[in-house]
N, C-alpha and C positions, 0 to 999 in steps of 0.2 A: 444720359440720356433718359430723362424717367421713363418709368416702366408705359405715361398714360400719350409718349409723344409716338411711340409707336408700341402699340400693342401687340401686332400681331409679329412684332419680332418674339415674344414668349412662346411662338408654335413654330417659329422656323423662317418666317418671311420676314426679310429686313425691310428697308426702310421705300428702296427701290423698286422691291415685288411689291409690297403696298401698297405704290401709287400707280403701277400696272393693273391691279386688280381693283382696284377703286374706279381707275377707268372702265375695264371693261364691265365694271359693275351696269354703268350709267351706261354704258350700252346693250348691253345682254348680250354682252362678247367680243368676237374680233378674231383679226386674223393678224400673222407675223406681218403681213406690209401693211393693215391698219395704225402700227406699233410702230413701225419705222418711221413712220407719217407725224403720230402723234409725240413721241418721245428723242427722236430723233437719233434709233439708235442704228445697229447694222441688223443686215436680216440673222444673222446668227445667237444674236443676242437676244432677240425678240422669240426667237423660236425658243430659246433655253428658260426666258422667262415666262413664259402659255407653258410650256411644260413641268416648269416648279410647282406650277399652278394650277396646272392635270395631276402632279404625283400625288400633291398634296387636296383630293379631293372638291375644289372650291371651282374647277370647271370639267364641263366632257367636251371631247373631242371628236367630230363627223370626219367622214372620212371623203370629203372635202377640203381637208384645211383647218373647218373654220374652227373655232371653238368655244362653248357656250357655258356663260353661266350658271351654277349652280344656286338654288335658295339659301345663304347665306347664314341663316340659322338653323340649321340641318348639317350645310356642309361643314362649318367653323362646331360646332356643339361633339362634331365624330371628330376631328383635329383634336381638340381638346383631350378627349377622350383617351386616341391614341396617346398623346403627349404623356398626360396624367399618371399611363398606363406603365409605360416607360418610363417617367420621372420613380412608379414604386418597385420598380424594379431596380430602379440604381440602390435608394434607399435599402430593397430588401438584400443588397447588395454589400451595405454598407457592413455587418455583422461578421463575416467572413472576412471582407476586411479587415478588419477590425483585431478580430484575431489576428492577422498575417502580422498586426502593427505591436500588437502585444506578445507573440514571438518573439516578435528582432526583438523589444524592450526587454524579457525574458535570456537570451541571450548573450544580452553585451553587458548585463547586472548578473553580476556573482549574485544566489541562489541560497539561503545555508541550507547545507546534506540532509535530509533525512533519507533514511531506506530500512528496511527489514534485512538485517543481518540469518540467515539459518547457516546448521551443520558445525561440530565445536571446534574446530579447527579454526574457521573462518569466525566465530565467537569469540574465543577465546585470542585471539590475534589482537582484535579488536578490543577485546577488551585490556590487554595488559597495553598497547599502544593509549591508551585515549589515556590511565595512568601515569604512563613516560610523559605524558604531557603536560601533564599538571601541573599547573608554577603556584599557586596558592592552594588551592582548596580541591577534597578528595573527599564528598560525602554516599554513603553509601546504607541502601537499604539491603539485608542477607538475611535468607529465609535459607529454606530447605525446599528441593531437592538442591545440591552443589551440582555445578561440573567442570567448576575448576577446582586446581587444587593449590592450596598457598604459595604466592612465590617467592618468600622471606628475603632473595638479594632484593627485589625491585619496590618492597613495601618498604625497607632499610632504606637503600636508597631517596628514595621517596620524599621523605621524614628527615632521612639526612638534609638534604636540599631548603629545605626550611618547611616542603610542604605540611598542611595541615588535615587531617585525617581524621576522620569522624565515623563511626558507622553505629548502627541499628541496626540489634542484630533483636529475628521472636525467641521465645523461651524453645521452638523445638529445635534449632542450630542447637542446641548441646545436649538434644537425646542423645544421641549418639557415640557411642566411644570415639575419642579424639577431641571432642568438639571443644570444651575445656583448654588440652592441653592448647591448640592452634589458636586461640584468643589470647592466653598469655603470649603468647609466642609476639601476636601480633602486637599487646598491651605493654608487653614489655621494652617492645621500637618506640613508642610514641602515640599508637593508639587511642583513641579518645573510643572509649564503646558505653552501648548502654541499648539496657537489655527492654522488648515489652510481649505482654502477651499473643501476639500474632501482628502478621504482614501481607498484604494483600499483594504486593511484588515485589520484585529483585532489583535492585537500580546502583547505578553507579552516576555520580554526578560532578562532573570538572571543568574548578573554574568556575561554573555557574553560565557552562557557553555552550558544552558538551554531554551529552546523557547518553547511557544505555538502559533500556529498561525491556523487563521482559513479559512475551507476549502468551505466554501459557508457563502454569506452572506443571506441567504432566511431568513425571520425572524422565519420561525418553525424548520429550522434545526441547530443542535449544533452541526456536525465534524468541530471538526478538529485538527492539524498534534502533536502532542510530539514529540519534536527531539532534542539531545543531541551533533550530526555527527558535525564537526566541520567546512568542507565546509557550510552546511545548517545554522550552526549559523554564520557563517560570512558573507553571504548572508544576511541574514535579519538585522546583526548589521548594514551594511551599507544600506539599505533599512530607518531603522530607522533613522541614521547621517543622511541623505539626507532628511528630513521631517524634524526633527528640526534641524536642519541650515537654512532651509527658513520660518519655524513657524512663527507667531507674536505671540511675549509672553505677560503672560495676570499678571496682577497686583495679589499681594494676599489679594487688600484692596475687600473686596463683594460687598459691596456699592462707589467709586470712591468719593475724597473730590468734592467740588465745586473749581468751578476756584478762582488762588486765584490774588493778585495785579499782576501786573507787573513787569521783574525782569530784570535788563539789565545784557548782555555778556559782560565777557571780552573788546570786541572792544565795550559794548556802541549797543544802541538799540534792536539790534536781541533779544526775550526773549523769556523762555523758553517755553514747552509746558506743562500746568497743569498736572495732573494725568489724570481727567479725558480729557481731550484732546488724550495724549496719549495712552488712552485704548479707546477711539472713532477709533482711527484712527490702531489700533490694527486689532480690531473686522473686520475694512471695510476691510482692506488688507486681510480679511482670511474670509472674503466672509457670515459673523453672521447675519443674517433676523436684523429688526429692531426690533420685535418683541420680541425677544431673548435677543436683547441687554435691549430693554427697561426692560425685567426681572430681569439681572442683574443690573442695575441700582433702581432699586426699583421704576420707575417711569410709568409716561403712556407710549403710542407709541407718542400721541402728543406732551405731553414734550418735547421728546425725540426726536423728529423731530427739534421741536421747539431748540435746543441746536449743533442739526447735518446741524442745518442754519449759528445760530454763528457762528457755525467753521467754516463753508465753507466762510463766509463774513470774519472771518481775517484770513482764508488765498488766499481770490480772486478766487474764485472757486462755480462752483456748480453742482458739482458730487464729487463722492468718488472718481476717479481717479484722478479728479485734486489734489482733497485734499492729495491723495500722491505723485502725482508727486508735492506740492510746497509744504508738508512737510519736504520732501529729500534731498529741497533746500535747508532748514533749516535747516537742522542736526536732523528733530526730530525723525524723525526712528534709 
């Protein structure tokens, strides 16, 4: 049925009630008996129709039982406004009903896990379980302060089963005694290590599908964020890749070899850098302090500085920056 065929249905009056209403309008009102005569209704049906119109505000009722019509221009306007308010209430309920719908969908569809972890024991447990779950790749950004001691058996087992482990270290990682020894132990097991002057966060990223990232760099804080959410994983992956691309590569040699004899390149004249020279240049670029470099090489700071002066003389410079420029010109970097 089209809306124009029974417009009163839009305000709750069916076709039969509308027909009664139109009859009463032509007469100015009526009684139950008049409806029985006009429409062949039984008395109870006639009373029901009159009361429906009365409740809608379209009729007024006298004590005698007679019903009088009300000006429809006012009565119908009031009825439309009432129905409009009711529909508006239904529309307003849509938001809360939509939340119920969304909650049902969330509960039925697994969501990526993202949560904050606090406490040394909880953080350590999550960190080790994350590394144990790795199947393809572990990427880390490492910087002080450190909460966990190296777990050499776990790291060795991870690498042995074919997981690629890459780590970018902040130069400050090697300021304390033991820093180079820990790194040498890890690298000897197959970790790929690079170093940069500084890092903004600590991060471990596993298989590009789960990650832990520090929420504070205060010495006494353990708070970190664990996430499997794809958008966060993508951002953290990009962060690691950017630092990895610019970091200086570290050798797997714990104690670099002494300088060897000069060797001419294909064009003659220019030699390749020794491993020690290449390592020194990499550590210069990363901003590692002389004391930390000396610990790596297993020499005194005085001996290291003498070797640095020899490198400066070879490159024709007097400082780290100039050494980097000269090394780049020779394609040593």
